[in-house]
C-alpha positions as CSV (number, residue, x, y, z in Angstrom):
1,M,-11.6,-5.7,-24.3
2,Y,-10.7,-7.5,-21.0
3,D,-11.7,-6.0,-17.6
4,E,-9.6,-6.2,-14.3
5,N,-10.9,-9.6,-13.3
6,G,-10.3,-11.0,-17.2
7,R,-13.7,-10.8,-18.1
8,W,-14.3,-10.4,-22.0
9,Y,-16.2,-7.7,-23.5
10,L,-17.3,-6.9,-27.1
11,D,-16.7,-3.6,-27.6
12,C,-19.3,-2.0,-29.9
13,I,-18.0,1.8,-30.1
14,N,-14.4,2.2,-29.8
15,N,-13.4,4.4,-33.0
16,V,-10.3,5.4,-31.4
17,A,-8.7,1.6,-31.4
18,H,-9.2,1.6,-35.3
19,V,-7.3,-1.4,-35.7
20,G,-7.9,-3.3,-32.4
21,H,-7.1,-2.6,-28.9
22,C,-3.1,-3.3,-28.5
23,H,-2.5,-4.4,-32.0
24,S,1.0,-6.0,-31.7
25,D,2.3,-4.1,-35.1
26,V,1.5,-0.8,-33.6
27,V,3.0,-1.5,-30.3
28,N,5.7,-3.1,-31.7
29,A,6.2,0.2,-33.9
30,A,6.2,2.5,-31.0
31,H,8.7,0.4,-28.6
32,E,10.9,0.2,-31.7
33,Q,11.3,4.4,-32.7
34,N,11.1,5.0,-28.6
35,Q,14.2,3.0,-28.2
36,L,15.8,5.1,-30.9
37,L,14.9,8.5,-30.7
38,N,11.8,10.3,-29.8
39,T,12.0,14.6,-29.6
40,N,10.1,17.5,-30.3
41,S,9.6,18.4,-34.1
42,R,12.4,21.1,-33.9
43,Y,14.6,17.9,-35.1
44,L,14.2,16.6,-38.3
45,H,13.3,13.5,-39.0
46,D,12.3,11.0,-41.8
47,N,9.1,9.7,-39.9
48,I,7.2,12.9,-40.8
49,V,8.1,12.9,-44.3
50,D,7.6,9.5,-44.9
51,Y,3.8,9.7,-43.1
52,A,2.8,12.6,-44.8
53,R,3.6,11.3,-48.1
54,R,1.6,8.2,-47.1
55,L,-1.5,10.0,-46.6
56,S,-1.0,12.4,-49.1
57,K,-1.8,9.0,-51.3
58,T,-5.1,8.7,-49.5
59,L,-6.5,12.3,-50.4
60,P,-7.1,14.7,-53.5
61,E,-3.9,16.0,-55.1
62,K,-5.3,19.2,-54.5
63,L,-4.6,18.4,-50.4
64,C,-1.1,18.5,-50.2
65,T,0.1,20.4,-47.4
66,F,0.1,18.8,-43.7
67,Y,0.2,20.2,-40.4
68,F,0.5,17.2,-37.2
69,L,-0.8,17.8,-34.0
70,N,-1.7,15.8,-31.1
71,S,-5.8,15.4,-30.8
72,G,-8.8,16.2,-32.7
73,S,-9.3,19.4,-31.0
74,E,-5.8,20.9,-31.9
75,A,-6.7,19.8,-35.7
76,N,-10.2,21.7,-35.8
77,D,-8.6,24.5,-33.8
78,L,-5.8,25.0,-36.4
79,A,-8.3,24.5,-39.7
80,L,-10.4,27.4,-37.9
81,R,-7.0,29.4,-37.8
82,L,-6.4,28.5,-41.1
83,A,-10.0,29.1,-42.9
84,R,-9.8,32.6,-41.2
85,Q,-6.3,33.7,-42.3
86,H,-6.9,32.5,-45.9
87,T,-10.4,34.2,-46.3
88,K,-9.9,37.5,-44.4
89,H,-13.3,36.5,-42.7
90,T,-14.5,35.5,-39.1
91,D,-17.8,33.8,-39.8
92,V,-18.4,30.2,-39.8
93,I,-21.4,28.0,-40.6
94,V,-22.1,24.3,-38.7
95,L,-24.5,21.8,-38.4
96,D,-27.0,21.3,-36.0
97,H,-26.1,19.2,-33.1
98,A,-22.5,19.1,-34.3
99,Y,-19.3,18.6,-32.0
100,H,-15.7,19.7,-33.7
101,G,-13.4,19.5,-29.9
102,H,-13.4,21.0,-26.5
103,L,-11.4,23.4,-26.8
104,T,-12.7,27.0,-26.0
105,S,-13.0,27.9,-30.1
106,L,-14.9,24.8,-31.1
107,I,-17.2,24.6,-28.1
108,D,-18.0,27.8,-30.1
109,I,-19.0,26.0,-32.9
110,S,-20.4,23.2,-31.6
111,P,-24.2,23.2,-31.2
112,Y,-24.1,19.8,-29.1
113,K,-22.3,22.2,-26.2
114,F,-22.9,25.9,-26.8
115,R,-26.2,25.1,-26.0
116,N,-26.1,23.8,-22.8
117,L,-23.6,26.6,-22.2
118,E,-22.9,30.1,-23.2
119,G,-25.3,29.8,-25.9
120,Q,-24.5,30.8,-29.6
121,K,-21.9,33.4,-31.0
122,D,-23.1,36.0,-33.4
123,W,-20.3,34.7,-35.7
124,V,-21.7,31.4,-35.7
125,H,-24.8,30.3,-37.4
126,V,-26.4,26.9,-37.9
127,A,-27.7,25.1,-40.4
128,P,-30.0,21.9,-40.2
129,I,-28.5,18.8,-40.1
130,P,-29.2,16.7,-43.5
131,D,-31.0,13.9,-41.6
132,T,-33.3,12.3,-44.2
133,Y,-35.3,10.3,-41.5
134,R,-36.2,13.0,-38.6
135,G,-34.9,16.1,-40.4
136,I,-36.9,19.5,-41.6
137,Y,-37.0,17.3,-45.2
138,R,-37.7,14.2,-45.2
139,E,-36.9,10.9,-47.2
140,D,-40.4,11.6,-49.0
141,H,-39.3,15.0,-50.4
142,K,-38.5,15.4,-54.1
143,D,-35.0,16.9,-53.9
144,L,-33.4,16.5,-50.6
145,V,-29.9,17.8,-51.7
146,T,-31.4,21.2,-52.9
147,A,-33.3,21.7,-50.2
148,Y,-30.7,21.2,-47.5
149,A,-28.1,22.8,-49.4
150,N,-30.7,26.0,-49.9
151,E,-30.8,26.5,-45.9
152,V,-27.1,27.0,-46.4
153,K,-27.5,29.3,-49.2
154,E,-30.2,31.1,-47.3
155,I,-28.1,31.7,-44.0
156,I,-25.2,33.1,-46.1
157,E,-27.6,35.6,-47.6
158,Q,-28.5,36.6,-44.1
159,A,-25.4,37.0,-42.8
160,H,-24.6,39.2,-45.7
161,K,-27.4,41.3,-45.1
162,K,-26.0,42.1,-41.7
163,G,-22.9,42.6,-42.9
164,R,-21.1,39.4,-42.2
165,K,-19.0,37.4,-44.0
166,I,-18.1,33.2,-44.1
167,A,-14.7,31.9,-43.3
168,A,-15.7,28.4,-43.2
169,F,-18.5,26.0,-43.2
170,F,-17.5,23.1,-40.8
171,A,-19.0,19.5,-41.0
172,E,-18.2,16.0,-39.9
173,S,-18.3,14.0,-42.9
174,L,-21.0,11.8,-41.1
175,P,-22.2,13.5,-38.2
176,S,-21.6,11.4,-35.5
177,V,-23.2,13.2,-31.7
178,A,-26.0,13.7,-34.0
179,G,-27.4,10.5,-34.6
180,Q,-24.7,8.5,-37.0
181,I,-26.4,11.1,-39.8
182,I,-25.4,10.0,-43.5
183,P,-26.2,13.3,-45.6
184,P,-27.3,12.8,-48.9
185,A,-25.2,12.2,-52.1
186,G,-24.5,15.5,-53.7
187,Y,-25.2,17.8,-50.6
188,F,-21.4,18.8,-49.8
189,Q,-20.6,19.9,-53.0
190,K,-23.6,22.0,-53.6
191,V,-22.9,23.4,-49.9
192,A,-19.4,24.0,-51.0
193,E,-20.7,25.7,-54.1
194,H,-22.5,28.5,-52.2
195,V,-19.5,28.6,-49.3
196,H,-17.1,29.2,-52.4
197,K,-19.2,31.9,-53.8
198,A,-19.2,33.8,-50.6
199,G,-15.5,33.4,-50.3
200,G,-15.5,30.8,-47.7
201,V,-14.1,27.4,-47.2
202,F,-15.2,23.8,-46.8
203,V,-13.6,22.1,-44.1
204,A,-14.1,18.0,-43.6
205,D,-14.2,17.1,-40.0
206,E,-12.8,13.3,-40.4
207,I,-11.8,12.8,-36.8
208,Q,-14.6,10.3,-36.2
209,V,-14.9,8.4,-39.5
210,G,-11.9,8.3,-41.4
211,F,-9.4,5.8,-42.3
212,G,-11.7,3.3,-44.1
213,R,-14.1,3.0,-41.9
214,V,-16.8,3.4,-44.0
215,G,-15.7,1.0,-46.2
216,K,-16.3,2.0,-49.9
217,H,-13.9,4.9,-49.8
218,F,-10.9,5.8,-47.3
219,W,-12.3,9.0,-46.3
220,A,-16.3,9.4,-45.5
221,F,-16.6,13.1,-47.7
222,Q,-15.7,10.5,-50.9
223,L,-19.1,9.1,-50.3
224,Q,-20.4,12.2,-51.9
225,G,-18.7,11.4,-54.9
226,E,-15.7,11.9,-56.4
227,D,-16.0,15.6,-57.8
228,L,-16.3,17.0,-53.9
229,V,-12.9,18.1,-52.6
230,P,-13.0,19.7,-49.7
231,D,-10.4,22.9,-48.9
232,I,-9.2,21.5,-45.3
233,V,-9.4,18.0,-43.6
234,T,-8.8,17.1,-40.4
235,M,-7.9,13.9,-38.7
236,G,-7.9,12.7,-35.1
237,K,-9.2,9.5,-33.4
238,P,-8.5,6.3,-35.4
239,I,-5.1,8.0,-36.4
240,G,-3.1,7.0,-33.9
241,N,-4.9,3.7,-32.7
242,G,-5.5,5.3,-29.3
243,H,-2.2,7.2,-29.5
244,P,-2.2,11.0,-29.9
245,V,-1.9,12.1,-32.9
246,A,-4.0,13.9,-35.5
247,C,-3.3,16.0,-38.8
248,V,-5.1,19.1,-41.2
249,A,-4.3,18.8,-44.6
250,T,-5.0,21.6,-46.9
251,T,-4.0,23.4,-50.1
252,K,-0.8,24.9,-50.7
253,E,-2.8,28.0,-51.3
254,I,-4.3,28.1,-47.6
255,A,-0.5,27.2,-46.3
256,E,0.6,29.9,-47.9
257,S,-1.9,32.4,-46.8
258,F,-1.1,30.8,-43.4
259,A,2.7,31.5,-43.5
260,A,2.6,35.0,-44.9
261,T,1.4,35.9,-41.6
262,G,5.3,35.8,-40.2
263,V,4.1,33.8,-36.8
264,E,5.5,30.4,-37.9
265,Y,3.6,27.4,-36.8
266,F,5.1,25.4,-34.2
267,N,3.9,22.1,-32.3
268,T,6.4,20.9,-29.8
269,F,4.9,17.1,-30.3
270,G,2.9,17.0,-33.3
271,G,4.7,14.9,-35.6
272,N,7.5,13.4,-33.6
273,P,9.1,10.4,-34.2
274,V,7.4,7.7,-32.5
275,S,4.0,9.6,-33.3
276,C,4.9,9.3,-36.8
277,A,5.9,5.9,-36.6
278,I,2.3,5.1,-34.8
279,G,0.7,6.4,-37.7
280,L,2.6,4.6,-40.4
281,A,1.9,1.6,-38.6
282,V,-2.2,2.1,-38.5
283,L,-1.6,2.7,-42.2
284,D,0.3,-0.8,-42.5
285,V,-2.2,-2.7,-40.6
286,I,-5.2,-1.4,-42.6
287,E,-3.6,-2.1,-46.0
288,K,-2.2,-5.4,-44.9
289,E,-5.2,-6.6,-43.4
290,H,-7.9,-5.4,-45.9
291,L,-9.6,-3.7,-43.0
292,Q,-11.4,-1.4,-45.6
293,A,-12.8,-4.1,-47.6
294,H,-13.5,-5.9,-44.0
295,A,-15.7,-3.1,-42.9
296,M,-17.3,-3.2,-45.9
297,Q,-18.1,-6.9,-45.3
298,V,-19.1,-7.1,-42.1
299,G,-20.9,-3.5,-42.2
300,N,-23.0,-4.8,-45.0
301,L,-23.7,-8.0,-42.7
302,L,-24.3,-5.9,-39.5
303,M,-27.2,-3.7,-41.5
304,E,-28.9,-6.7,-43.0
305,L,-29.1,-8.3,-39.6
306,L,-30.3,-5.1,-38.4
307,N,-32.6,-4.1,-41.2
308,Q,-34.3,-8.1,-40.4
309,Q,-34.7,-6.5,-36.7
310,K,-36.5,-3.8,-38.1
311,V,-38.8,-6.1,-39.6
312,K,-39.5,-7.8,-36.3
313,H,-39.1,-5.0,-33.4
314,P,-41.6,-1.5,-34.6
315,I,-39.6,-0.2,-32.0
316,I,-36.5,0.1,-34.6
317,G,-37.5,3.3,-36.8
318,D,-34.3,3.6,-38.9
319,V,-31.3,1.5,-39.9
320,R,-28.8,3.3,-41.4
321,G,-24.6,3.4,-42.2
322,A,-21.7,3.2,-44.5
323,G,-19.3,0.3,-43.7
324,L,-18.6,0.2,-39.8
325,F,-20.4,3.6,-38.9
326,I,-24.3,2.6,-38.2
327,G,-27.3,4.1,-36.4
328,V,-30.5,2.2,-35.4
329,D,-32.8,5.0,-34.4
330,L,-35.3,3.7,-31.8
331,I,-39.0,5.3,-31.6
332,K,-41.5,5.2,-29.7
333,D,-44.2,5.5,-32.7
334,Q,-43.8,5.1,-36.4
335,E,-45.8,8.1,-37.2
336,K,-44.3,10.7,-34.8
337,R,-41.3,8.9,-34.6
338,T,-40.8,9.9,-30.8
339,P,-37.4,9.3,-30.0
340,A,-37.6,5.9,-27.4
341,T,-35.1,7.1,-25.3
342,E,-35.7,5.3,-21.9
343,E,-36.1,2.1,-24.1
344,A,-32.4,2.8,-25.6
345,E,-31.0,2.9,-22.2
346,Y,-32.3,0.3,-21.2
347,L,-31.1,-1.8,-24.2
348,I,-27.9,-0.9,-24.0
349,T,-27.6,-1.2,-20.0
350,R,-29.1,-4.7,-20.8
351,L,-26.6,-5.6,-23.2
352,K,-23.7,-4.3,-21.0
353,K,-24.6,-7.0,-18.2
354,E,-24.4,-9.5,-21.4
355,Y,-20.8,-8.0,-21.9
356,I,-21.5,-6.2,-24.6
357,L,-20.5,-2.6,-24.8
358,L,-23.0,-0.6,-26.9
359,S,-24.4,3.4,-26.7
360,T,-26.6,6.1,-27.7
361,D,-26.1,9.5,-29.6
362,G,-28.8,11.6,-31.2
363,P,-30.3,14.7,-29.3
364,G,-33.0,12.4,-28.0
365,R,-30.2,10.0,-26.7
366,N,-32.4,7.2,-28.6
367,V,-29.8,6.2,-31.6
368,L,-27.5,3.3,-30.9
369,K,-24.4,4.0,-32.4
370,F,-22.0,1.4,-33.8
371,K,-18.6,2.2,-34.4
372,P,-16.2,-0.7,-33.7
373,P,-12.8,-1.4,-34.2
374,M,-12.4,-2.3,-37.7
375,C,-11.6,-6.0,-37.0
376,F,-15.0,-6.3,-36.1
377,S,-15.9,-9.9,-37.0
378,V,-19.2,-11.2,-38.9
379,Q,-19.5,-13.3,-35.6
380,D,-19.0,-10.6,-33.3
381,A,-22.0,-8.9,-35.6
382,K,-24.3,-11.9,-35.1
383,L,-23.5,-11.9,-31.8
384,V,-25.3,-8.5,-30.8
385,V,-27.9,-8.4,-33.0
386,D,-28.6,-11.9,-31.5
387,A,-28.4,-9.8,-27.9
388,M,-30.7,-7.0,-29.0
389,D,-33.2,-9.1,-30.6
390,K,-33.9,-11.2,-27.3
391,I,-33.6,-8.1,-25.3
392,L,-36.1,-6.2,-27.7
393,T,-38.3,-9.0,-27.7
394,D,-38.5,-9.2,-24.0
395,L,-39.2,-5.4,-23.5
396,L,-41.9,-5.2,-26.1
397,D,-43.4,-8.4,-24.5
398,W,-43.6,-6.1,-21.2
399,I,-45.0,-3.0,-23.3
400,F,-47.6,-4.9,-24.6
401,F,-48.9,-6.5,-21.3
402,L,-48.4,-3.1,-19.6
403,E,-50.6,-1.5,-22.5
404,S,-53.7,-4.2,-22.1
405,D,-56.2,-2.8,-20.2
406,E,-56.2,-5.2,-17.1
407,N,-52.8,-4.0,-16.0
408,K,-52.6,-0.6,-16.7
409,T,-53.9,0.1,-12.7
410,S,-52.0,-2.8,-11.4
411,P,-49.6,-1.8,-8.6
412,F,-47.4,-4.6,-9.4
413,V,-47.1,-3.0,-12.8
414,G,-46.0,0.2,-11.2
415,L,-43.4,-1.9,-9.3
416,W,-42.0,-3.8,-12.3
417,I,-41.6,-0.2,-14.5
418,H,-39.8,1.2,-11.4
419,R,-37.4,-1.5,-11.2
420,K,-37.1,-2.2,-15.2
421,F,-35.6,1.5,-15.9
422,N,-33.7,2.3,-13.0
423,R,-29.7,2.2,-13.6
424,F,-27.8,-0.6,-13.7
425,N,-25.2,-0.3,-10.7
426,L,-21.6,-0.7,-12.2
427,K,-20.0,-1.7,-8.8
428,T,-22.1,-4.7,-7.8
429,G,-23.8,-5.7,-11.6
430,N,-26.9,-5.3,-10.3
431,Y,-30.4,-3.0,-10.7
432,T,-30.5,-0.7,-7.9
């Protein structure tokens, strides 16, 4: 990216500009279709059919009905409506720290948001996030999949005792806001089994992580195994490379239940000719530039480089990821795994001064998140890791200095701490 003065920045976090900022093929597709026709979706146009057909080739055959919208929030809101209409149930199970969108209906199923607002509704049930590093069951547990899935089973049983019925289990295929979490393979299959038995549907939220980002597969839910087929898949963010496009894919049976209300589904701009032309162009670029394979290659290298840093710097507690979706968990101590929140903030602030854009996530705001545009290169990976290495070396040298007995009471050290961890002033480009 470039600022208003033409200064170059390395973007490590923008998963919306999926195939690269201002990719010429995407820009040209939008321009050419705009010159020809753009109108609302009451008018028939080939693009929407062509786009649905292309998307269907990337998904399990069962997911054959497509609704087009303008944002991920719209997509998840529609998924909630579909689930409730099909099952005739109301309640929803979500993972802790989840975020599914900014609409009122989605704030209600997003613990990341509702815990700071009006609290948890009685129809919302929160399951422990399957975090094998700092969750309730960790890497040394003998059967993580069953342990975490049984938590969902228990929630269902308790809901039934209260006379409540489950409409859906909502989950990001790879939880992002929760700290770049990689659920253990097989977890979603067991959860889906419990949810289906309770009469609910399984919703895979691919808004952050779909379209080849995970490298090995086109969709992140496929990391769980070929036998996982969600009932509903939602898409957004990268789907339009920055243009507002979103989609819900579901089964014929669920779509028919929705249509049976007699109230048609209509979205003025969802699936308009320009949006679909852009969506098609994004798929073309992913295929033409082999970006899925590229995500695997560069992601593997980046994970390798970060794991080398983990050996060198004890502040790095865990490195986890798939393709170009990677989290680096910074900790204060190895035993308790206390989130190194201040150190993470300091690191990303220093990186910004080096013209590298990185950010944090997780409940402790201590997980460095890598979700770069898919054109992120080997050279980019080496550049950001080298910069991190230098900053962490400097930071840890000072921590060692601060912890030495002769420096603990020094007024100079107190002044340095104040300056070191104060905020970076974006206007002046200095620490203030």
